[in-house]
Backbone and ligand atoms as CSV (ligand in chain L), in Angstrom:
chain,resi,resn,atom,element,x,y,z
A,1,UNK,N,N,20.487,-4.161,23.442
A,1,UNK,CA,C,19.624,-3.409,22.522
A,1,UNK,C,C,19.379,-4.239,21.257
A,2,UNK,N,N,18.124,-4.312,20.846
A,2,UNK,CA,C,17.801,-5.010,19.598
A,2,UNK,C,C,16.833,-4.135,18.814
A,3,UNK,N,N,16.781,-4.341,17.523
A,3,UNK,CA,C,15.875,-3.548,16.697
A,3,UNK,C,C,14.454,-3.725,17.202
A,4,UNK,N,N,13.750,-2.626,17.362
A,4,UNK,CA,C,12.355,-2.734,17.788
A,4,UNK,C,C,11.527,-3.135,16.574
A,5,UNK,N,N,10.983,-4.326,16.639
A,5,UNK,CA,C,10.254,-4.845,15.483
A,5,UNK,C,C,8.802,-5.154,15.813
A,6,UNK,N,N,8.408,-4.887,17.065
A,6,UNK,CA,C,7.024,-5.171,17.449
A,6,UNK,C,C,6.469,-4.016,18.277
A,7,UNK,N,N,5.246,-3.645,17.985
A,7,UNK,CA,C,4.618,-2.559,18.722
A,7,UNK,C,C,4.416,-2.981,20.191
A,8,UNK,N,N,4.917,-2.181,21.147
A,8,UNK,CA,C,4.764,-2.544,22.556
A,8,UNK,C,C,3.317,-2.428,23.027
A,9,UNK,N,N,2.496,-1.704,22.293
A,9,UNK,CA,C,1.112,-1.511,22.721
A,9,UNK,C,C,0.183,-2.602,22.192
A,10,UNK,N,N,0.306,-2.930,20.884
A,10,UNK,CA,C,-0.659,-3.882,20.304
A,10,UNK,C,C,-0.003,-5.142,19.736
A,11,UNK,N,N,1.327,-5.188,19.704
A,11,UNK,CA,C,1.998,-6.398,19.232
A,11,UNK,C,C,2.146,-6.494,17.722
A,12,UNK,N,N,1.701,-5.458,16.986
A,12,UNK,CA,C,1.839,-5.486,15.533
A,12,UNK,C,C,3.315,-5.544,15.131
A,13,UNK,N,N,3.604,-6.260,14.052
A,13,UNK,CA,C,4.993,-6.321,13.573
A,13,UNK,C,C,5.206,-5.400,12.373
A,14,UNK,N,N,4.244,-4.508,12.124
A,14,UNK,CA,C,4.355,-3.616,10.968
A,14,UNK,C,C,4.870,-2.229,11.329
A,15,UNK,N,N,5.686,-2.124,12.367
A,15,UNK,CA,C,6.230,-0.822,12.760
A,15,UNK,C,C,6.967,-0.184,11.589
A,16,UNK,N,N,6.673,1.080,11.364
A,16,UNK,CA,C,7.314,1.789,10.255
A,16,UNK,C,C,8.312,2.799,10.793
A,17,UNK,N,N,9.598,2.653,10.447
A,17,UNK,CA,C,10.576,3.668,10.825
A,17,UNK,C,C,10.314,4.940,10.021
A,18,UNK,N,N,10.246,6.075,10.700
A,18,UNK,CA,C,9.952,7.321,10.004
A,18,UNK,C,C,11.189,8.216,9.910
A,19,UNK,N,N,11.682,8.616,11.056
A,19,UNK,CA,C,12.857,9.502,11.099
A,19,UNK,C,C,13.890,8.892,12.013
A,20,UNK,N,N,15.124,9.270,11.805
A,20,UNK,CA,C,16.137,8.828,12.766
A,20,UNK,C,C,17.143,9.945,12.989
A,21,UNK,N,N,17.736,9.887,14.157
A,21,UNK,CA,C,18.667,10.934,14.567
A,21,UNK,C,C,19.859,10.266,15.248
A,22,UNK,N,N,21.050,10.558,14.765
A,22,UNK,CA,C,22.252,9.951,15.344
A,22,UNK,C,C,22.493,10.503,16.745
A,23,UNK,N,N,22.749,9.597,17.685
A,23,UNK,CA,C,23.100,9.973,19.067
A,23,UNK,C,C,24.378,9.230,19.417
A,24,UNK,N,N,25.506,9.805,19.080
A,24,UNK,CA,C,26.761,9.102,19.329
A,24,UNK,C,C,27.152,8.273,18.116
A,25,UNK,N,N,28.263,7.564,18.242
A,25,UNK,CA,C,28.843,6.897,17.074
A,25,UNK,C,C,28.072,5.650,16.668
A,26,UNK,N,N,27.433,4.962,17.623
A,26,UNK,CA,C,26.749,3.720,17.243
A,26,UNK,C,C,25.287,3.686,17.688
A,27,UNK,N,N,24.757,4.842,18.076
A,27,UNK,CA,C,23.360,4.837,18.508
A,27,UNK,C,C,22.546,5.809,17.652
A,28,UNK,N,N,21.436,5.315,17.166
A,28,UNK,CA,C,20.529,6.134,16.370
A,28,UNK,C,C,19.155,6.046,17.024
A,29,UNK,N,N,18.561,7.194,17.301
A,29,UNK,CA,C,17.202,7.174,17.849
A,29,UNK,C,C,16.227,7.189,16.672
A,30,UNK,N,N,15.394,6.176,16.614
A,30,UNK,CA,C,14.475,6.021,15.491
A,30,UNK,C,C,13.054,6.312,15.954
A,31,UNK,N,N,12.360,7.115,15.160
A,31,UNK,CA,C,10.949,7.360,15.420
A,31,UNK,C,C,10.167,6.324,14.622
A,32,UNK,N,N,9.316,5.595,15.322
A,32,UNK,CA,C,8.555,4.517,14.677
A,32,UNK,C,C,7.069,4.788,14.828
A,33,UNK,N,N,6.319,4.335,13.847
A,33,UNK,CA,C,4.860,4.481,13.906
A,33,UNK,C,C,4.231,3.118,13.709
A,34,UNK,N,N,3.230,2.814,14.539
A,34,UNK,CA,C,2.490,1.567,14.359
A,34,UNK,C,C,1.227,1.883,13.554
A,35,UNK,N,N,1.088,1.301,12.345
A,35,UNK,CA,C,-0.088,1.581,11.529
A,35,UNK,C,C,-1.349,0.901,12.064
A,36,UNK,N,N,-1.189,-0.043,12.978
A,36,UNK,CA,C,-2.356,-0.764,13.490
A,36,UNK,C,C,-3.031,-0.041,14.648
A,37,UNK,N,N,-2.254,0.580,15.560
A,37,UNK,CA,C,-2.893,1.274,16.685
A,37,UNK,C,C,-2.498,2.746,16.731
A,38,UNK,N,N,-1.754,3.210,15.705
A,38,UNK,CA,C,-1.364,4.608,15.571
A,38,UNK,C,C,-0.453,5.110,16.696
A,39,UNK,N,N,0.212,4.210,17.378
A,39,UNK,CA,C,1.179,4.616,18.389
A,39,UNK,C,C,2.448,5.142,17.714
A,40,UNK,N,N,2.977,6.229,18.238
A,40,UNK,CA,C,4.265,6.749,17.790
A,40,UNK,C,C,5.235,6.552,18.935
A,41,UNK,N,N,6.433,6.127,18.636
A,41,UNK,CA,C,7.412,5.981,19.705
A,41,UNK,C,C,8.815,6.223,19.164
A,42,UNK,N,N,9.721,6.457,20.096
A,42,UNK,CA,C,11.120,6.640,19.739
A,42,UNK,C,C,11.917,5.578,20.471
A,43,UNK,N,N,12.852,4.959,19.790
A,43,UNK,CA,C,13.661,3.922,20.428
A,43,UNK,C,C,15.091,3.989,19.915
A,44,UNK,N,N,16.057,3.784,20.823
A,44,UNK,CA,C,17.458,3.788,20.389
A,44,UNK,C,C,17.796,2.496,19.648
A,45,UNK,N,N,18.554,2.624,18.581
A,45,UNK,CA,C,18.982,1.471,17.787
A,45,UNK,C,C,20.468,1.593,17.495
A,46,UNK,N,N,21.147,0.453,17.402
A,46,UNK,CA,C,22.534,0.469,16.955
A,46,UNK,C,C,22.542,0.472,15.429
A,47,UNK,N,N,23.729,0.665,14.847
A,47,UNK,CA,C,23.837,0.609,13.377
A,47,UNK,C,C,23.410,-0.778,12.867
A,48,UNK,N,N,23.752,-1.817,13.625
A,48,UNK,CA,C,23.363,-3.180,13.224
A,48,UNK,C,C,21.831,-3.323,13.274
A,49,UNK,N,N,21.213,-2.728,14.317
A,49,UNK,CA,C,19.747,-2.757,14.399
A,49,UNK,C,C,19.145,-2.051,13.186
A,50,UNK,N,N,19.775,-0.938,12.788
A,50,UNK,CA,C,19.268,-0.180,11.642
A,50,UNK,C,C,19.325,-1.012,10.368
A,51,UNK,N,N,20.427,-1.764,10.230
A,51,UNK,CA,C,20.519,-2.644,9.050
A,51,UNK,C,C,19.397,-3.684,9.080
A,52,UNK,N,N,19.081,-4.189,10.290
A,52,UNK,CA,C,17.999,-5.168,10.433
A,52,UNK,C,C,16.652,-4.525,10.071
A,53,UNK,N,N,16.432,-3.298,10.533
A,53,UNK,CA,C,15.187,-2.592,10.171
A,53,UNK,C,C,15.090,-2.416,8.661
A,54,UNK,N,N,16.209,-2.015,8.033
A,54,UNK,CA,C,16.232,-1.829,6.579
A,54,UNK,C,C,15.930,-3.139,5.860
A,55,UNK,N,N,16.548,-4.205,6.355
A,55,UNK,CA,C,16.348,-5.515,5.725
A,55,UNK,C,C,14.878,-5.924,5.816
A,56,UNK,N,N,14.292,-5.755,7.012
A,56,UNK,CA,C,12.891,-6.130,7.200
A,56,UNK,C,C,11.977,-5.280,6.317
A,57,UNK,N,N,12.288,-3.980,6.229
A,57,UNK,CA,C,11.446,-3.100,5.418
A,57,UNK,C,C,11.499,-3.515,3.942
A,58,UNK,N,N,12.698,-3.852,3.453
A,58,UNK,CA,C,12.835,-4.282,2.058
A,58,UNK,C,C,12.079,-5.589,1.830
A,59,UNK,N,N,12.165,-6.492,2.817
A,59,UNK,CA,C,11.479,-7.782,2.714
A,59,UNK,C,C,9.955,-7.580,2.672
A,60,UNK,N,N,9.436,-6.719,3.566
A,60,UNK,CA,C,8.000,-6.472,3.615
A,60,UNK,C,C,7.532,-5.755,2.353
A,61,UNK,N,N,8.376,-4.841,1.852
A,61,UNK,CA,C,8.002,-4.130,0.637
A,61,UNK,C,C,7.878,-5.117,-0.522
A,62,UNK,N,N,8.833,-6.022,-0.637
A,62,UNK,CA,C,8.799,-7.023,-1.714
A,62,UNK,C,C,7.530,-7.871,-1.596
A,63,UNK,N,N,7.158,-8.202,-0.365
A,63,UNK,CA,C,5.936,-8.990,-0.128
A,63,UNK,C,C,4.692,-8.219,-0.573
A,64,UNK,N,N,4.639,-6.916,-0.216
A,64,UNK,CA,C,3.494,-6.073,-0.597
A,64,UNK,C,C,3.406,-5.961,-2.119
A,65,UNK,N,N,4.549,-5.728,-2.771
A,65,UNK,CA,C,4.555,-5.578,-4.227
A,65,UNK,C,C,4.094,-6.871,-4.891
A,66,UNK,N,N,4.563,-8.028,-4.393
A,66,UNK,CA,C,4.163,-9.278,-5.038
A,66,UNK,C,C,2.674,-9.564,-4.814
A,67,UNK,N,N,2.149,-9.257,-3.624
A,67,UNK,CA,C,0.710,-9.424,-3.372
A,67,UNK,C,C,-0.096,-8.481,-4.267
A,68,UNK,N,N,0.386,-7.240,-4.397
A,68,UNK,CA,C,-0.298,-6.251,-5.233
A,68,UNK,C,C,-0.368,-6.744,-6.685
A,69,UNK,N,N,0.771,-7.210,-7.193
A,69,UNK,CA,C,0.803,-7.664,-8.583
A,69,UNK,C,C,-0.117,-8.873,-8.786
A,70,UNK,N,N,-0.162,-9.760,-7.785
A,70,UNK,CA,C,-1.043,-10.924,-7.878
A,70,UNK,C,C,-2.513,-10.476,-7.916
A,71,UNK,N,N,-2.875,-9.499,-7.042
A,71,UNK,CA,C,-4.260,-9.024,-6.998
A,71,UNK,C,C,-4.652,-8.306,-8.279
A,72,UNK,N,N,-3.729,-7.526,-8.848
A,72,UNK,CA,C,-4.023,-6.838,-10.111
A,72,UNK,C,C,-4.275,-7.864,-11.209
A,73,UNK,N,N,-3.433,-8.901,-11.258
A,73,UNK,CA,C,-3.600,-9.934,-12.286
A,73,UNK,C,C,-4.946,-10.641,-12.110
A,74,UNK,N,N,-5.310,-10.972,-10.854
A,74,UNK,CA,C,-6.594,-11.634,-10.598
A,74,UNK,C,C,-7.762,-10.748,-11.008
A,75,UNK,N,N,-7.663,-9.461,-10.695
A,75,UNK,CA,C,-8.720,-8.519,-11.023
A,75,UNK,C,C,-8.879,-8.393,-12.546
A,76,UNK,N,N,-7.752,-8.314,-13.257
A,76,UNK,CA,C,-7.808,-8.211,-14.717
A,76,UNK,C,C,-8.402,-9.485,-15.323
A,77,UNK,N,N,-8.054,-10.631,-14.756
A,77,UNK,CA,C,-8.611,-11.898,-15.252
A,77,UNK,C,C,-10.124,-11.944,-15.028
A,78,UNK,N,N,-10.582,-11.448,-13.871
A,78,UNK,CA,C,-12.021,-11.434,-13.587
A,78,UNK,C,C,-12.742,-10.510,-14.572
A,79,UNK,N,N,-12.141,-9.342,-14.867
A,79,UNK,CA,C,-12.745,-8.430,-15.838
A,79,UNK,C,C,-12.801,-9.067,-17.219
A,80,UNK,N,N,-11.728,-9.743,-17.607
A,80,UNK,CA,C,-11.689,-10.398,-18.915
A,80,UNK,C,C,-12.756,-11.487,-18.995
A,81,UNK,N,N,-12.966,-12.233,-17.894
A,81,UNK,CA,C,-14.012,-13.265,-17.861
A,81,UNK,C,C,-15.397,-12.646,-18.075
A,82,UNK,N,N,-15.663,-11.533,-17.354
A,82,UNK,CA,C,-16.960,-10.846,-17.491
A,82,UNK,C,C,-17.158,-10.369,-18.929
A,83,UNK,N,N,-16.106,-9.812,-19.500
A,83,UNK,CA,C,-16.162,-9.293,-20.857
A,83,UNK,C,C,-16.451,-10.418,-21.838
A,84,UNK,N,N,-15.762,-11.538,-21.654
A,84,UNK,CA,C,-15.935,-12.686,-22.535
A,84,UNK,C,C,-17.385,-13.197,-22.472
A,85,UNK,N,N,-17.937,-13.279,-21.246
A,85,UNK,CA,C,-19.317,-13.757,-21.086
A,85,UNK,C,C,-20.317,-12.784,-21.704
A,86,UNK,N,N,-20.072,-11.485,-21.496
A,86,UNK,CA,C,-20.977,-10.474,-22.059
A,86,UNK,C,C,-20.971,-10.551,-23.582
A,87,UNK,N,N,-19.790,-10.769,-24.171
A,87,UNK,CA,C,-19.710,-10.896,-25.630
A,87,UNK,C,C,-20.428,-12.160,-26.100
A,88,UNK,N,N,-20.227,-13.271,-25.374
A,88,UNK,CA,C,-20.848,-14.549,-25.756
A,88,UNK,C,C,-22.373,-14.450,-25.693
A,89,UNK,N,N,-22.899,-13.665,-24.730
A,89,UNK,CA,C,-24.354,-13.517,-24.577
A,89,UNK,C,C,-24.901,-12.373,-25.427
A,90,UNK,N,N,-24.018,-11.776,-26.237
A,90,UNK,CA,C,-24.399,-10.678,-27.123
A,90,UNK,C,C,-24.993,-9.497,-26.342
A,91,UNK,N,N,-24.422,-9.212,-25.185
A,91,UNK,CA,C,-24.918,-8.117,-24.340
A,91,UNK,C,C,-24.222,-6.794,-24.622
A,92,UNK,N,N,-23.240,-6.816,-25.503
A,92,UNK,CA,C,-22.457,-5.605,-25.761
A,92,UNK,C,C,-22.684,-5.182,-27.207
A,93,UNK,N,N,-22.942,-3.891,-27.407
A,93,UNK,CA,C,-23.094,-3.398,-28.780
A,93,UNK,C,C,-22.355,-2.075,-28.910
A,94,UNK,N,N,-22.351,-1.562,-30.112
A,94,UNK,CA,C,-21.656,-0.295,-30.355
A,94,UNK,C,C,-22.242,0.836,-29.498
A,95,UNK,N,N,-23.532,0.728,-29.153
A,95,UNK,CA,C,-24.183,1.755,-28.326
A,95,UNK,C,C,-23.501,1.925,-26.965
A,96,UNK,N,N,-22.908,0.830,-26.499
A,96,UNK,CA,C,-22.232,0.909,-25.199
A,96,UNK,C,C,-20.992,1.798,-25.236
A,97,UNK,N,N,-20.552,2.153,-26.439
A,97,UNK,CA,C,-19.322,2.942,-26.558
A,97,UNK,C,C,-19.583,4.331,-27.125
A,98,UNK,N,N,-20.853,4.735,-27.185
A,98,UNK,CA,C,-21.199,6.059,-27.696
A,98,UNK,C,C,-20.676,7.119,-26.731
A,99,UNK,N,N,-20.022,8.112,-27.280
A,99,UNK,CA,C,-19.559,9.215,-26.453
A,99,UNK,C,C,-20.681,10.244,-26.396
A,100,UNK,N,N,-21.197,10.461,-25.189
A,100,UNK,CA,C,-22.291,11.405,-25.030
A,100,UNK,C,C,-21.717,12.810,-24.897
A,101,UNK,N,N,-22.161,13.736,-25.772
A,101,UNK,CA,C,-21.634,15.098,-25.643
A,101,UNK,C,C,-22.052,15.697,-24.297
A,102,UNK,N,N,-21.199,16.503,-23.716
A,102,UNK,CA,C,-21.507,17.139,-22.429
A,102,UNK,C,C,-22.739,18.010,-22.595
A,103,UNK,N,N,-23.654,17.913,-21.640
A,103,UNK,CA,C,-24.881,18.701,-21.712
A,103,UNK,C,C,-24.554,20.135,-21.334
A,104,UNK,N,N,-25.147,21.060,-22.057
A,104,UNK,CA,C,-24.938,22.478,-21.739
A,104,UNK,C,C,-26.076,22.942,-20.845
A,105,UNK,N,N,-25.816,23.036,-19.530
A,105,UNK,CA,C,-26.874,23.377,-18.577
A,105,UNK,C,C,-27.271,24.862,-18.640
A,106,UNK,N,N,-26.462,25.697,-19.298
A,106,UNK,CA,C,-26.768,27.123,-19.341
A,106,UNK,C,C,-27.979,27.428,-20.233
A,107,UNK,N,N,-28.303,26.472,-21.164
A,107,UNK,CA,C,-29.387,26.764,-22.100
A,107,UNK,C,C,-30.762,26.511,-21.497
A,108,UNK,N,N,-30.812,25.940,-20.271
A,108,UNK,CA,C,-32.098,25.710,-19.621
A,108,UNK,C,C,-32.801,24.492,-20.208
A,109,UNK,N,N,-34.041,24.232,-19.730
A,109,UNK,CA,C,-34.769,23.053,-20.215
A,109,UNK,C,C,-35.137,23.173,-21.686
A,110,UNK,N,N,-35.135,22.036,-22.389
A,110,UNK,CA,C,-35.477,22.069,-23.812
A,110,UNK,C,C,-36.926,21.713,-24.041
L,1,ZN,ZN,ZN,0.447,-0.926,17.684
């Protein structure tokens, strides 16, 4: 028995452990979901397999968080570049920041 780390249907390695249920002293039945083909399956795992699943999940989470932070930084830099260019071309004025009062539609056409 080894930790199930690949979807048997599509080969994705992003299987997500959802629920688990102890079956005996060293066997845990884990419900897994494949986010790529939406397959749900149950597979028996040992405690050591569970530690491997936990380790992989923590590793993938760290990867997602670091990619997310990199993308946010890139996006903010792109916005700052646009802002800088708009200011240099004098395309921004106080009018761009006017707060428009909410229109009262109950009063009908003016
Ligand atoms: Zn799959």
